[in-house]
N, C-alpha and C positions, 0 to 999 in steps of 0.2 A: 503197652510200650513204654520202652526205657527211654529215661533220660539223658540226653547229650551234656558231656560238662557245657557243652556252649551255650547251653540255651539254662542250665546256673544258675552258670555265669552272669547271662545277662536277666536273671528272674534275681538274685540276689542284687545286682546295680539297681535294677526299678524299683524294687523293697524300701533299700536304701537313699534312694532320692525324694520316694514319696516320703518315709520318715525324717527326712532333712528338710523340705519343703516351707518356711512360712509362709502360712498366709499371707491373705493379701492384704485384710484390715489390721494388721500387725501392734500397733498402739493401742494399745486398753486405758479407758479414762480410771480415774476413784473410781467406785461404787457409789450410785446415787438413786432416791425413791425420787417418784414421777409422780406430781402437785397435780390437783385436776382442779381445777374449780370455775366457777360461772359469774356471769357480772352482774344476776339476780343474787346470790351467794347464794340459791338452794343448792348447790352442789360444789364443794369442800372437802377433800378426801385426795385417798391414793391410789396407783394405780396394781394393784393384784397381778402374778399369774394363773389363769384358775381353766384348772383339765378343760378341754374340747377335743378329744384325743389321743390315740395312742403317741408318749414323747410330743403333744402339741396343746399348745396354750394360749388362750384370748387374753385379753388386754383389760382387765373388767376393774369397776370403781370396787374398793375395799369395804366402803360402807356400805350397807342395804337403806339404799335411797329407793327404792322401787320393789314392788315384788318377787318381778323374776331373779333378783338377787338371791341367794339362799342363804345371806349371810355375811356379815364382817367377815372381814378375811386381814391377815397381817399383811401392811406393803411390802408390794418386793426391791428388793437393790436389782440393781440394774446394770451394767456399762455403756460407753460408748467409744466404741473402735472405729477408728481410723485410720486411714496407711502414711508410709510413709513418700508413697506417690504423690497423696491428696492433698490439694491446697483451695483454700478458702477459694470463689469463682470472682469474688468484690472486695475489696478488704473490709468494707465493713459488715462483711457476710460471714458465720461461721465455717470451717472446714468438713464435707459431708462423709457420713461416714453410716457405721450400722447401728442401729438399739439390738444391744446381746442380753444375754441373761443366760445363769448354771442353772442346766435341770438335773438337783441331787439324784440318783438311779440308785437304786442298792451298789452296786460293784464299783462307782464309778461319778463324775461329774461331766455331765457334756454341758459343752457352749449352745447354747439354743440363739439364734437372730430374728426378729420381724420383717417377715415379708407380707406386704398389701393380698389380701384374697378377695377377687374382685367374682362377686353376682353381675351377670349380663341384663338380668330384668329389672335392677335398681340403681338407686343411685349414688352408694356407699362401700367404701374397700374396708375389710375388715383385717385390723395387725393379728398377725399370728407370728407366737413365736415355733422354729422349728428345730430341731437342732441340725448343726452346722450354717455355710454362708454361702449354700450357692444360687439362691435365690433370692438375697433379704433386699427390700428398701430403702433406700436412700434418703437418706434425713441428716440433717445437722440441727443443732441448740443456735439459737439469737444471742446476742451482747446481754439479754436480759434472761440467759438459760432456758431460753424456752423454746419448745420444740417446735419445731417446720420445716416445709421443706420446702426447696426451691427451683426455679423454674425461669427460662427465660425467651420464651417466645409468647405474643400478644396471640390470641386467640380472636383478642373480640375488635379488630380489624380481617378484612378482605382484599388481599390471601394473609392467612397469618404472617405476622414477621416476626424474626431473632430479635431480640434489644440485649440489655442489660437484665442479670441475673436479678430478682424480688423475691423476697419472700413469704408464703404462704400460711396462713392457719385456721386450716377448716376441717377444726377440730370438735369431735361432737360426741357429747354424752346418746348412749341411744339402748335401747330396747332391743336383743339382735336373735336371730336365731341360726343358729350354726352344728351343722352334726348334732339335730337332736338335742341342744345346748342351748337355756336360756340364760341369758346373762345380761347384765345395763353395763356392755363395753367402752371401751376408743375405739370412732370410727372416724373417716377422711371421708369430708362429703367433694366428690369427684363433678369437680365445678363448678362455677357462682351459686347463690342462689339456697334458699335453705331445701331439708331434706324430703321426701316423702312420705318416710320414716317419721309421723307426729310423734313418739317419743320424744325425737332429739335434740338434746338441748346444747346449745355455743357453747363449748369449755376454751382454755389453756390448758397446756401443761408444763408445768416447770420443773427441772429439775433443782435437786436440794439434794448437795452433798451428804454424805454420814458418813461419822470415822471410824 
């Protein structure tokens, strides 16, 4: 089939538009490490990007704090991407954005973002890094540089009611199984209370900027 000049023109315009389109999360922070600590001091380490599939990584604890981890890894360097269209929902809260990491491939560097992987049979979600930003989990950092999620709906009343935005800190370090890989990973507890996974330890996640 012969391609018409009009079709070629439309194709060229489409490609030019795609190449010039700026990503929505277009403001990149300075790089940082993510430090994970527990209240009892048993966990004091950093997060690393651990392979769990083709171009997929979980956020595992870099120190070998439990048998499922294959060993110690170097802390990964992350960025926080926000948008020119984003703003903090409350004056005392951080601006929402996405957690990003650079996958160093053989021929190029690929920007990956973290999304939450949900298993409907359990009560924790697993942050997974994947190339691009098609379905990122929106996160934020508070005034103490702690990683948090924000929400405004009160589900403890009936019917649930919208209100002011609050920060939630439901991070845990858990022994997990994902796509045949076992690591001690950072996980997010869905709702209040303790996770059913008895290996989980409540943690704070804090960013420390690197030079």
